[in-house]
N, CA, C and O atoms as a MOPAC input file, in Angstrom:
PM7 MOZYME 1SCF
protein

 N     69.46200 1   145.42200 1   101.49200 1
 C     69.04400 1   145.55600 1   100.10800 1
 C     70.26600 1   145.41800 1    99.22600 1
 O     71.33300 1   145.95300 1    99.52700 1
 N     70.09900 1   144.69700 1    98.14200 1
 C     71.14700 1   144.59000 1    97.14200 1
 C     70.50800 1   144.83400 1    95.77300 1
 O     69.28500 1   144.89000 1    95.64900 1
 N     71.33500 1   144.97500 1    94.77400 1
 C     70.81600 1   145.31100 1    93.45100 1
 C     69.89500 1   144.21500 1    92.91100 1
 O     69.05000 1   144.48800 1    92.05800 1
 N     70.04500 1   142.99700 1    93.38900 1
 C     69.13700 1   141.91600 1    92.96100 1
 C     67.69900 1   142.16600 1    93.40700 1
 O     66.77200 1   141.56700 1    92.86200 1
 N     67.50200 1   143.03900 1    94.38800 1
 C     66.16200 1   143.39900 1    94.85700 1
 C     65.51700 1   144.47900 1    94.00300 1
 O     64.33800 1   144.78700 1    94.18200 1
 N     66.27000 1   145.05600 1    93.07900 1
 C     65.84500 1   146.24900 1    92.34800 1
 C     64.46400 1   146.10300 1    91.70100 1
 O     63.59900 1   146.95200 1    91.91800 1
 N     64.24200 1   145.06300 1    90.92600 1
 C     62.96500 1   144.93100 1    90.20500 1
 C     61.78000 1   144.87400 1    91.17100 1
 O     60.73900 1   145.48100 1    90.91800 1
 N     61.93800 1   144.14700 1    92.27000 1
 C     60.86100 1   144.05200 1    93.25500 1
 C     60.62600 1   145.39200 1    93.94800 1
 O     59.48300 1   145.76900 1    94.20500 1
 N     61.70700 1   146.11200 1    94.24800 1
 C     61.58600 1   147.41800 1    94.89900 1
 C     60.87300 1   148.40000 1    93.97900 1
 O     59.95800 1   149.10400 1    94.40700 1
 N     61.28600 1   148.44700 1    92.72600 1
 C     60.67700 1   149.37500 1    91.77400 1
 C     59.21200 1   149.02100 1    91.56000 1
 O     58.37000 1   149.91300 1    91.46400 1
 N     58.90400 1   147.75500 1    91.48400 1
 C     57.50500 1   147.33500 1    91.33700 1
 C     56.66700 1   147.81700 1    92.51600 1
 O     55.55900 1   148.31700 1    92.32500 1
 N     57.19000 1   147.67100 1    93.73600 1
 C     56.48300 1   148.14100 1    94.92400 1
 C     56.30800 1   149.65600 1    94.87600 1
 O     55.22600 1   150.16700 1    95.16800 1
 N     57.36300 1   150.37100 1    94.51100 1
 C     57.27700 1   151.83100 1    94.41800 1
 C     56.21900 1   152.26600 1    93.40900 1
 O     55.42900 1   153.16900 1    93.68100 1
 N     56.20700 1   151.62800 1    92.25900 1
 C     55.30700 1   152.04200 1    91.18700 1
 C     53.84500 1   151.77700 1    91.50400 1
 O     52.96700 1   152.45700 1    90.97300 1
 N     53.56900 1   150.81200 1    92.35000 1
 C     52.17000 1   150.53600 1    92.68500 1
 C     51.72800 1   151.18600 1    93.99100 1
 O     50.64600 1   150.89300 1    94.50200 1
 N     52.57400 1   152.07600 1    94.53400 1
 C     52.26000 1   152.75000 1    95.78300 1
 C     51.93000 1   154.21300 1    95.52100 1
 O     52.80100 1   154.97100 1    95.09300 1
 N     50.69000 1   154.62500 1    95.76900 1
 C     50.32100 1   156.03400 1    95.57000 1
 C     51.19200 1   156.96400 1    96.39700 1
 O     51.52700 1   156.66400 1    97.54300 1
 N     51.55700 1   158.09600 1    95.80500 1
 C     52.34700 1   159.09800 1    96.49700 1
 C     53.84400 1   158.92600 1    96.35600 1
 O     54.60200 1   159.82800 1    96.71100 1
 N     54.29200 1   157.77700 1    95.84100 1
 C     55.72200 1   157.53000 1    95.67700 1
 C     56.10100 1   157.86800 1    94.24700 1
 O     55.45200 1   157.42900 1    93.29800 1
 N     57.15900 1   158.65200 1    94.10600 1
 C     57.59600 1   159.05100 1    92.77600 1
 C     58.72600 1   158.15300 1    92.29800 1
 O     59.51800 1   157.64800 1    93.09400 1
 N     58.78600 1   157.96800 1    91.00900 1
 C     59.86200 1   157.21000 1    90.36500 1
 C     60.50300 1   158.15000 1    89.36600 1
 O     59.83100 1   158.68300 1    88.48300 1
 N     61.79400 1   158.35100 1    89.50400 1
 C     62.50700 1   159.30900 1    88.66600 1
 C     63.67200 1   158.62800 1    87.94300 1
 O     64.02600 1   157.48800 1    88.24300 1
 N     64.25200 1   159.34100 1    86.99700 1
 C     65.41900 1   158.82100 1    86.28700 1
 C     66.52600 1   158.44300 1    87.27000 1
 O     67.27100 1   157.49100 1    87.03800 1
 N     66.63100 1   159.18900 1    88.36000 1
 C     67.65300 1   158.91400 1    89.36800 1
 C     67.43200 1   157.57200 1    90.07000 1
 O     68.30300 1   157.10500 1    90.80400 1
 N     66.28400 1   156.96100 1    89.84900 1
 C     65.98400 1   155.65800 1    90.43900 1
 C     66.28500 1   154.50900 1    89.48100 1
 O     65.81400 1   153.39000 1    89.68400 1
 N     67.06200 1   154.77900 1    88.44700 1
 C     67.41500 1   153.73500 1    87.48200 1
 C     68.22700 1   152.63500 1    88.17000 1
 O     68.76300 1   152.84200 1    89.25900 1
 N     68.31100 1   151.49500 1    87.54500 1
 C     69.10200 1   150.38700 1    88.08400 1
 C     70.55600 1   150.82400 1    88.29100 1
 O     71.15500 1   150.53100 1    89.32600 1
 N     71.11500 1   151.52200 1    87.31100 1
 C     72.50400 1   151.96200 1    87.40400 1
 C     72.70300 1   152.92300 1    88.57900 1
 O     73.64800 1   152.76900 1    89.35300 1
 N     71.82500 1   153.90000 1    88.71100 1
 C     71.94400 1   154.86000 1    89.81900 1
 C     71.74200 1   154.18400 1    91.16900 1
 O     72.43800 1   154.49100 1    92.13700 1
 N     70.79300 1   153.27000 1    91.22700 1
 C     70.54200 1   152.54200 1    92.47700 1
 C     71.74200 1   151.68800 1    92.84400 1
 O     72.10700 1   151.60700 1    94.01700 1
 N     72.35000 1   151.06000 1    91.87500 1
 C     73.54000 1   150.25100 1    92.13100 1
 C     74.66900 1   151.10600 1    92.69500 1
 O     75.33500 1   150.70800 1    93.65100 1
 N     74.88300 1   152.26800 1    92.11200 1
 C     75.91500 1   153.18700 1    92.62000 1
 C     75.60400 1   153.61100 1    94.05300 1
 O     76.50000 1   153.66500 1    94.89500 1
 N     74.34300 1   153.90900 1    94.32600 1
 C     73.92600 1   154.33500 1    95.66300 1
 C     74.21300 1   153.23200 1    96.68500 1
 O     74.76700 1   153.49600 1    97.75200 1
 N     73.83200 1   151.99500 1    96.35200 1
 C     74.04300 1   150.88400 1    97.27200 1
 C     75.52600 1   150.62600 1    97.49100 1
 O     75.93400 1   150.30000 1    98.60500 1
 N     76.33300 1   150.76500 1    96.45700 1
 C     77.78400 1   150.57700 1    96.58600 1
 C     78.39800 1   151.67400 1    97.45000 1
 O     79.31300 1   151.40800 1    98.22900 1
 N     77.91000 1   152.89000 1    97.32200 1
 C     78.43500 1   154.02200 1    98.08700 1
 C     78.01600 1   153.95500 1    99.55300 1
 O     78.69900 1   154.50600 1   100.41600 1
 N     76.91200 1   153.29200 1    99.83700 1
 C     76.35500 1   153.21000 1   101.18900 1
 C     76.10800 1   151.74800 1   101.57300 1
 O     74.96600 1   151.36400 1   101.82400 1
 N     77.15100 1   150.93900 1   101.62000 1
 C     76.94400 1   149.50400 1   101.86000 1
 C     76.33200 1   149.21500 1   103.22500 1
 O     76.69600 1   149.82100 1   104.23200 1
 N     75.39200 1   148.27100 1   103.23000 1
 C     74.80600 1   147.81300 1   104.48300 1
 C     73.84800 1   148.76400 1   105.15300 1
 O     73.52900 1   148.58700 1   106.32800 1
 N     73.37000 1   149.79000 1   104.42100 1
 C     72.48400 1   150.77200 1   105.04000 1
 C     71.05600 1   150.73900 1   104.50400 1
 O     70.17300 1   151.34700 1   105.10900 1
 N     70.80000 1   150.06200 1   103.40900 1
 C     69.45200 1   149.99200 1   102.82200 1
 C     68.90500 1   148.58400 1   103.04200 1
 O     69.64900 1   147.60400 1   103.02500 1
 N     67.57500 1   148.50300 1   103.25000 1
 C     66.99700 1   147.22900 1   103.65000 1
 C     65.67200 1   146.95200 1   102.94700 1
 O     64.96500 1   147.86800 1   102.52700 1
 N     65.35700 1   145.66600 1   102.83200 1
 C     64.05400 1   145.23100 1   102.33100 1
 C     63.43500 1   144.31300 1   103.38000 1
 O     64.12800 1   143.74300 1   104.22200 1
 N     62.12100 1   144.18800 1   103.30500 1
 C     61.38500 1   143.24400 1   104.15300 1
 C     60.64300 1   142.30200 1   103.22100 1
 O     60.03400 1   142.73000 1   102.24200 1
 N     60.70100 1   141.02400 1   103.53400 1
 C     60.02200 1   140.01300 1   102.72100 1
 C     59.17900 1   139.11300 1   103.61500 1
 O     59.53300 1   138.83100 1   104.76000 1
 N     58.05800 1   138.67300 1   103.06000 1
 C     57.21800 1   137.66200 1   103.68800 1
 C     57.03200 1   136.56700 1   102.65700 1
 O     56.53400 1   136.81000 1   101.55800 1
 N     57.43600 1   135.36300 1   103.01800 1
 C     57.35600 1   134.22400 1   102.08500 1
 C     57.89700 1   134.60000 1   100.70500 1
 O     57.26300 1   134.33900 1    99.68300 1
 N     59.06900 1   135.21200 1   100.69600 1
 C     59.78900 1   135.58500 1    99.47700 1
 C     59.17600 1   136.75500 1    98.70800 1
 O     59.71700 1   137.15300 1    97.67600 1
 N     58.05800 1   137.31600 1    99.18300 1
 C     57.46300 1   138.48700 1    98.54100 1
 C     58.01000 1   139.74400 1    99.19800 1
 O     57.96600 1   139.87100 1   100.42200 1
 N     58.52600 1   140.67400 1    98.40000 1
 C     59.02800 1   141.93100 1    98.94000 1
 C     57.83100 1   142.78100 1    99.35200 1
 O     56.97800 1   143.11300 1    98.52900 1
 N     57.78000 1   143.13000 1   100.64400 1
 C     56.64300 1   143.90800 1   101.16400 1
 C     57.05600 1   145.28300 1   101.66300 1
 O     56.20400 1   146.10600 1   101.99800 1
 N     58.36100 1   145.53700 1   101.71400 1
 C     58.81200 1   146.83200 1   102.18700 1
 C     60.25400 1   147.09100 1   101.82200 1
 O     61.02900 1   146.16500 1   101.58200 1
 N     60.60500 1   148.36800 1   101.78200 1
 C     61.98500 1   148.74500 1   101.47700 1
 C     62.26700 1   150.13100 1   102.03400 1
 O     61.36000 1   150.92800 1   102.27200 1
 N     63.53100 1   150.38900 1   102.23100 1
 C     64.00600 1   151.72400 1   102.57300 1
 C     65.45000 1   151.82100 1   102.09500 1
 O     66.24300 1   150.89400 1   102.25600 1
 N     65.76300 1   152.96200 1   101.50700 1
 C     67.13400 1   153.22400 1   101.09900 1
 C     67.70500 1   154.25200 1   102.05700 1
 O     67.01500 1   155.18700 1   102.46400 1
 N     68.97500 1   154.07600 1   102.41800 1
 C     69.60600 1   154.92000 1   103.40800 1
 C     71.04400 1   155.20300 1   102.99300 1
 O     71.75600 1   154.32300 1   102.51000 1
 N     71.44700 1   156.44100 1   103.19300 1
 C     72.81800 1   156.82800 1   102.90200 1
 C     73.23900 1   157.94300 1   103.83100 1
 O     72.49700 1   158.32800 1   104.73500 1
 N     74.43400 1   158.46000 1   103.60500 1
 C     74.93200 1   159.54800 1   104.44800 1
 C     75.97800 1   160.35000 1   103.69300 1
 O     76.51400 1   159.91700 1   102.67200 1
 N     76.24800 1   161.52600 1   104.22400 1
 C     77.27800 1   162.39500 1   103.64800 1
 C     78.47700 1   162.51400 1   104.57800 1
 O     79.34000 1   163.37000 1   104.38300 1
 N     78.52600 1   161.65800 1   105.58100 1
 C     79.59500 1   161.71000 1   106.56500 1
 C     79.18300 1   162.42600 1   107.84500 1
 O     79.79500 1   162.22800 1   108.89400 1
 N     78.15600 1   163.25100 1   107.76000 1
 C     77.66000 1   164.00700 1   108.91700 1
 C     76.21000 1   163.67800 1   109.23500 1
 O     75.84600 1   163.50700 1   110.39900 1
 N     75.38400 1   163.58900 1   108.20000 1
 C     73.94700 1   163.37800 1   108.35100 1
 C     73.51400 1   162.15900 1   107.54300 1
 O     74.07200 1   161.85000 1   106.49000 1
 N     72.50500 1   161.48100 1   108.07000 1
 C     71.91600 1   160.37400 1   107.34100 1
 C     70.74000 1   160.85400 1   106.52300 1
 O     70.13300 1   161.88200 1   106.82600 1
 N     70.42600 1   160.10800 1   105.49000 1
 C     69.31000 1   160.44200 1   104.61000 1
 C     68.55300 1   159.16700 1   104.27400 1
 O     69.13800 1   158.18200 1   103.82400 1
 N     67.24900 1   159.20000 1   104.49800 1
 C     66.39000 1   158.08400 1   104.11400 1
 C     65.66300 1   158.44400 1   102.83600 1
 O     65.26600 1   159.59200 1   102.63200 1
 N     65.49400 1   157.46600 1   101.98900 1
 C     64.69300 1   157.62200 1   100.78100 1
 C     63.84600 1   156.37500 1   100.58500 1
 O     64.21300 1   155.27300 1   100.99200 1
 N     62.73300 1   156.58300 1    99.96700 1
 C     61.89300 1   155.48600 1    99.49300 1
 C     61.52400 1   154.47200 1   100.57200 1
 O     61.68200 1   153.26600 1   100.37800 1
 N     61.03800 1   154.96000 1   101.69800 1
 C     60.42900 1   154.03900 1   102.65800 1
 C     59.06000 1   153.70000 1   102.10600 1
 O     58.18500 1   154.56000 1   102.01300 1
 N     58.88300 1   152.45500 1   101.74500 1
 C     57.62600 1   152.00700 1   101.14700 1
 C     57.25700 1   150.65900 1   101.75800 1
 O     58.10100 1   149.77100 1   101.88000 1
 N     55.99200 1   150.51600 1   102.13800 1
 C     55.46800 1   149.24300 1   102.63300 1
 C     54.19100 1   148.95300 1   101.86200 1
 O     53.34100 1   149.82900 1   101.70300 1
 N     54.05900 1   147.73000 1   101.38900 1
 C     52.85800 1   147.32500 1   100.65700 1
 C     51.61900 1   147.59300 1   101.51000 1
 O     51.62600 1   147.36500 1   102.72000 1
 N     50.56800 1   148.07600 1   100.87500 1
 C     49.35800 1   148.51100 1   101.58600 1
 C     48.81100 1   147.44500 1   102.53100 1
 O     48.38100 1   147.77500 1   103.63600 1
 N     48.81700 1   146.18700 1   102.12700 1
 C     48.23700 1   145.14000 1   102.97400 1
 C     49.16200 1   144.69700 1   104.11400 1
 O     48.81500 1   143.79500 1   104.87700 1
 N     50.32100 1   145.32000 1   104.23100 1
 C     51.24500 1   145.00500 1   105.32400 1
 C     51.52500 1   146.21700 1   106.20900 1
 O     52.42900 1   146.17700 1   107.04300 1
 N     50.76900 1   147.27800 1   106.03700 1
 C     50.97600 1   148.48500 1   106.83700 1
 C     50.35800 1   148.32300 1   108.22700 1
 O     49.48400 1   147.48700 1   108.45400 1
 N     50.84800 1   149.15700 1   109.14300 1
 C     50.37800 1   149.18800 1   110.53700 1
 C     50.67700 1   147.87100 1   111.25600 1
 O     49.95100 1   147.45300 1   112.15800 1
 N     51.77500 1   147.22800 1   110.82600 1
 C     52.23000 1   145.99000 1   111.46600 1
 C     53.66600 1   146.11800 1   111.96700 1
 O     54.26300 1   145.13800 1   112.41200 1
 N     54.21700 1   147.32700 1   111.89100 1
 C     55.57300 1   147.54900 1   112.38800 1
 C     56.68200 1   147.37800 1   111.36100 1
 O     57.86100 1   147.49500 1   111.69700 1
 N     56.31800 1   147.10100 1   110.11100 1
 C     57.33400 1   146.87700 1   109.07700 1
 C     58.13900 1   148.15000 1   108.83100 1
 O     59.36900 1   148.11600 1   108.83100 1
 N     57.45300 1   149.26700 1   108.62100 1
 C     58.15100 1   150.53200 1   108.36300 1
 C     59.02600 1   150.91400 1   109.54900 1
 O     60.17600 1   151.31600 1   109.37200 1
 N     58.49300 1   150.79100 1   110.73700 1
 C     59.26500 1   151.14400 1   111.93400 1
 C     60.51000 1   150.27900 1   112.06600 1
 O     61.57300 1   150.77100 1   112.44400 1
 N     60.38300 1   148.99800 1   111.75600 1
 C     61.54200 1   148.10000 1   111.83800 1
 C     62.60000 1   148.47500 1   110.79200 1
 O     63.79600 1   148.46100 1   111.08200 1
 N     62.15700 1   148.80700 1   109.58900 1
 C     63.09900 1   149.20900 1   108.54400 1
 C     63.82600 1   150.49500 1   108.92900 1
 O     65.04500 1   150.59300 1   108.78800 1
 N     63.07600 1   151.47400 1   109.41300 1
 C     63.67900 1   152.74600 1   109.81100 1
 C     64.63800 1   152.54000 1   110.97400 1
 O     65.74700 1   153.07400 1   110.96300 1
 N     64.23000 1   151.77900 1   111.96600 1
 C     65.08900 1   151.52900 1   113.12200 1
 C     66.39500 1   150.86100 1   112.70300 1
 O     67.46000 1   151.18700 1   113.22700 1
 N     66.31200 1   149.93900 1   111.76900 1
 C     67.53500 1   149.28100 1   111.28300 1
 C     68.47600 1   150.29800 1   110.66000 1
 O     69.68100 1   150.26300 1   110.90900 1
 N     67.93500 1   151.20700 1   109.84900 1
 C     68.76100 1   152.25700 1   109.23400 1
 C     69.37700 1   153.15600 1   110.29600 1
 O     70.58000 1   153.41600 1   110.27400 1
 N     68.55700 1   153.62600 1   111.22000 1
 C     69.05800 1   154.53300 1   112.24700 1
 C     70.12200 1   153.87000 1   113.11800 1
 O     71.09300 1   154.51700 1   113.51100 1
 N     69.94800 1   152.60400 1   113.41600 1
 C     70.93800 1   151.86300 1   114.20500 1
 C     72.25800 1   151.73300 1   113.45300 1
 O     73.33400 1   151.91900 1   114.02100 1
 N     72.15800 1   151.41300 1   112.17800 1
 C     73.38500 1   151.28000 1   111.37000 1
 C     74.09100 1   152.62100 1   111.22900 1
 O     75.31900 1   152.68500 1   111.28100 1
 N     73.32500 1   153.69200 1   111.05000 1
 C     73.93400 1   155.02400 1   110.97700 1
 C     74.61200 1   155.37300 1   112.29800 1
 O     75.72400 1   155.89900 1   112.31300 1
 N     73.93800 1   155.07900 1   113.39800 1
 C     74.52100 1   155.38400 1   114.70800 1
 C     75.83300 1   154.62800 1   114.92200 1
 O     76.76700 1   155.15300 1   115.52800 1
 N     75.89700 1   153.40400 1   114.42300 1
 C     77.13000 1   152.60900 1   114.53800 1
 C     78.31800 1   153.29900 1   113.88000 1
 O     79.45700 1   153.09400 1   114.29700 1
 N     78.07000 1   154.10900 1   112.86100 1
 C     79.17100 1   154.81700 1   112.19300 1
 C     79.23200 1   156.28400 1   112.62600 1
 O     79.89500 1   157.10200 1   111.98800 1
 N     78.53000 1   156.60500 1   113.71800 1
 C     78.64700 1   157.91800 1   114.32700 1
 C     77.70000 1   158.98400 1   113.81300 1
 O     77.90600 1   160.16900 1   114.07400 1
 N     76.66700 1   158.58700 1   113.08700 1
 C     75.70600 1   159.55200 1   112.54700 1
 C     74.40800 1   159.43000 1   113.33500 1
 O     73.77200 1   158.37700 1   113.34000 1
 N     74.01600 1   160.52700 1   114.00700 1
 C     72.84000 1   160.46800 1   114.87400 1
 C     71.69300 1   161.36500 1   114.40400 1
 O     70.60500 1   161.32100 1   114.97800 1
 N     71.92000 1   162.17100 1   113.37400 1
 C     70.84000 1   163.00600 1   112.83700 1
 C     70.56000 1   162.56100 1   111.40700 1
 O     71.47100 1   162.41900 1   110.59200 1
 N     69.28600 1   162.34600 1   111.12500 1
 C     68.87900 1   161.82200 1   109.82000 1
 C     67.71900 1   162.63400 1   109.27800 1
 O     66.86800 1   163.10400 1   110.03200 1
 N     67.69500 1   162.79200 1   107.97500 1
 C     66.65000 1   163.54400 1   107.28400 1
 C     65.91200 1   162.63500 1   106.29800 1
 O     66.43900 1   161.61800 1   105.84700 1
 N     64.69100 1   163.02600 1   105.98300 1
 C     63.94400 1   162.40300 1   104.89100 1
 C     63.15000 1   163.50200 1   104.19700 1
 O     62.61200 1   164.39500 1   104.85300 1
 N     63.07900 1   163.43800 1   102.88800 1
 C     62.24700 1   164.35200 1   102.11800 1
 C     60.92200 1   163.66500 1   101.83900 1
 O     60.88900 1   162.48200 1   101.50100 1
 N     59.83300 1   164.40400 1   101.98000 1
 C     58.49600 1   163.87800 1   101.71300 1
 C     57.81700 1   164.80100 1   100.71600 1
 O     57.77100 1   166.01400 1   100.91900 1
 N     57.29500 1   164.23500 1    99.64800 1
 C     56.55200 1   165.01500 1    98.66600 1
 C     55.37000 1   165.66600 1    99.38500 1
 O     54.64500 1   164.99700 1   100.12100 1
 N     55.17900 1   166.95300 1    99.17300 1
 C     54.14600 1   167.70300 1    99.90900 1
 C     52.74600 1   167.11600 1    99.75900 1
 O     51.93100 1   167.23800 1   100.67400 1
 N     52.45300 1   166.49300 1    98.64200 1
 C     51.11300 1   165.94100 1    98.42200 1
 C     50.94000 1   164.53800 1    99.00200 1
 O     49.85100 1   163.97300 1    98.90800 1
 N     51.98100 1   163.96600 1    99.59500 1
 C     51.90000 1   162.61400 1   100.14300 1
 C     51.48800 1   162.67500 1   101.61000 1
 O     52.31900 1   162.59400 1   102.51500 1
 N     50.18600 1   162.81900 1   101.81600 1
 C     49.64700 1   162.97300 1   103.17200 1
 C     49.93100 1   161.75800 1   104.04800 1
 O     50.22100 1   161.90900 1   105.23500 1
 N     49.85100 1   160.55900 1   103.48300 1
 C     50.08700 1   159.34900 1   104.27700 1
 C     51.50900 1   159.33200 1   104.82200 1
 O     51.72500 1   158.97600 1   105.98100 1
 N     52.47400 1   159.71300 1   104.00100 1
 C     53.86500 1   159.73800 1   104.45800 1
 C     54.05300 1   160.81600 1   105.51900 1
 O     54.70000 1   160.58300 1   106.54100 1
 N     53.49800 1   161.96900 1   105.27900 1
 C     53.61800 1   163.06800 1   106.23800 1
 C     53.05000 1   162.64000 1   107.60100 1
 O     53.66700 1   162.87900 1   108.63900 1
 N     51.89300 1   162.01800 1   107.58500 1
 C     51.26800 1   161.56700 1   108.83000 1
 C     52.11100 1   160.50200 1   109.51900 1
 O     52.24000 1   160.50500 1   110.74300 1
 N     52.68200 1   159.59400 1   108.73900 1
 C     53.52500 1   158.54200 1   109.31400 1
 C     54.70500 1   159.15700 1   110.06800 1
 O     54.93900 1   158.83900 1   111.23400 1
 N     55.44300 1   160.03800 1   109.39600 1
 C     56.64700 1   160.60600 1   110.01300 1
 C     56.30400 1   161.42200 1   111.24700 1
 O     57.04300 1   161.39100 1   112.23200 1
 N     55.21000 1   162.14200 1   111.21200 1
 C     54.80600 1   162.91100 1   112.38400 1
 C     54.44100 1   161.99300 1   113.54200 1
 O     54.79100 1   162.27300 1   114.68800 1
 N     53.73300 1   160.88800 1   113.25300 1
 C     53.39200 1   159.91700 1   114.30800 1
 C     54.64500 1   159.30100 1   114.92100 1
 O     54.64500 1   158.93300 1   116.09500 1
 N     55.70900 1   159.18700 1   114.13300 1
 C     56.94800 1   158.58000 1   114.61300 1
 C     57.82600 1   159.56200 1   115.37600 1
 O     58.88300 1   159.18500 1   115.88100 1
 N     57.39400 1   160.83000 1   115.46400 1
 C     58.14200 1   161.81700 1   116.22500 1
 C     59.15200 1   162.62100 1   115.42000 1
 O     59.95200 1   163.35800 1   115.99600 1
 N     59.12800 1   162.49100 1   114.10700 1
 C     60.02200 1   163.28000 1   113.26900 1
 C     59.45800 1   164.69400 1   113.16800 1
 O     58.24300 1   164.89000 1   113.20900 1
 N     60.33200 1   165.66200 1   113.03700 1
 C     59.94300 1   167.06800 1   113.04400 1
 C     59.99600 1   167.65000 1   111.64000 1
 O     61.00400 1   167.53600 1   110.94300 1
 N     58.89300 1   168.27500 1   111.23400 1
 C     58.86200 1   168.99200 1   109.96300 1
 C     59.70200 1   170.24500 1   110.10900 1
 O     59.46300 1   171.06200 1   110.99900 1
 N     60.68000 1   170.39300 1   109.23900 1
 C     61.54300 1   171.57500 1   109.27800 1
 C     60.82200 1   172.74800 1   108.63300 1
 O     60.29300 1   172.63100 1   107.52800 1
 N     60.80500 1   173.86800 1   109.32300 1
 C     60.23300 1   175.08200 1   108.76000 1
 C     61.28800 1   176.17000 1   108.62100 1
 O     61.01100 1   177.27200 1   108.14600 1
 N     62.50400 1   175.83900 1   109.04500 1
 C     63.57400 1   176.82900 1   109.03600 1
 C     64.44800 1   176.77800 1   107.78400 1
 O     65.32700 1   177.62300 1   107.61000 1
 N     64.21600 1   175.80300 1   106.92000 1
 C     65.01800 1   175.69300 1   105.70800 1
 C     64.11800 1   175.41000 1   104.51700 1
 O     63.02100 1   174.87000 1   104.66200 1
 N     64.58700 1   175.77200 1   103.36700 1
 C     63.96300 1   175.39400 1   102.10200 1
 C     64.98300 1   174.59500 1   101.33000 1
 O     66.17300 1   174.90800 1   101.37200 1
 N     64.55400 1   173.58800 1   100.63900 1
 C     65.46300 1   172.80500 1    99.81500 1
 C     65.36300 1   173.30400 1    98.39000 1
 O     64.26800 1   173.43800 1    97.84200 1
 N     66.50500 1   173.57500 1    97.79500 1
 C     66.59700 1   173.97400 1    96.40000 1
 C     67.29100 1   172.86200 1    95.63900 1
 O     68.19300 1   172.21300 1    96.17000 1
 N     66.88200 1   172.63800 1    94.40900 1
 C     67.50500 1   171.61600 1    93.56200 1
 C     67.93800 1   172.23900 1    92.25600 1
 O     67.34200 1   173.20700 1    91.78400 1
 N     68.97300 1   171.67900 1    91.68100 1
 C     69.45300 1   172.11600 1    90.37600 1
 C     69.83800 1   170.88500 1    89.59600 1
 O     70.61100 1   170.05800 1    90.07900 1
 N     69.31000 1   170.75200 1    88.39400 1
 C     69.62900 1   169.61100 1    87.54600 1
 C     70.50800 1   170.11300 1    86.41500 1
 O     70.04700 1   170.86400 1    85.55500 1
 N     71.74100 1   169.71400 1    86.40700 1
 C     72.73300 1   170.23200 1    85.48300 1
 C     72.44800 1   169.90600 1    84.02200 1
 O     72.67100 1   170.75100 1    83.15600 1
 N     71.96400 1   168.71300 1    83.72800 1
 C     71.77700 1   168.34500 1    82.32600 1
 C     70.40400 1   168.68900 1    81.78000 1
 O     70.10300 1   168.36400 1    80.63100 1
 N     69.56500 1   169.33900 1    82.57500 1
 C     68.27300 1   169.78500 1    82.10200 1
 C     67.19000 1   168.72500 1    82.09500 1
 O     66.07000 1   168.99600 1    81.66100 1
 N     67.49700 1   167.51500 1    82.56900 1
 C     66.50300 1   166.46200 1    82.61700 1
 C     65.46100 1   166.81300 1    83.67200 1
 O     65.81000 1   167.04200 1    84.83000 1
 N     64.22500 1   166.85700 1    83.30000 1
 C     63.15000 1   167.24800 1    84.21000 1
 C     62.92800 1   166.19500 1    85.28800 1
 O     62.67000 1   166.54700 1    86.43900 1
 N     63.02200 1   164.92300 1    84.94900 1
 C     62.66400 1   163.83300 1    85.85400 1
 C     63.88800 1   163.26000 1    86.56900 1
 O     63.95500 1   162.05200 1    86.79100 1
 N     64.84400 1   164.09500 1    86.92900 1
 C     66.04600 1   163.59500 1    87.59800 1
 C     65.80000 1   163.38700 1    89.02800 1
 O     66.70000 1   162.96800 1    89.75500 1

């Protein structure tokens, strides 16, 4: 994925139920994310149409996936699994073998997908967030 994919990625996100779009998903923020995590985020295209995406980064110890999205008419064909596997392989190449993803509690389809893939729902931690500038949609 590169910043030139941004408009297509955002369009896919916005037309996918359960996927949130926040201020942090701006072109500028996405560009910074991709620059900070080169070669870790990917898109899938069929005949030049973007049908899937995943953003991936790390903190030096753990990997983090965000925005795994596949167009509805291309689901259950292995696109999501291929995107995730590519991220996990690239993370492993740099020595990161544990990866996390956050799923909005109301996104049942995402929750079911991750469980089918063998990912474990954490019950031992709670995630807290703090937005310094008071922006609600950060």
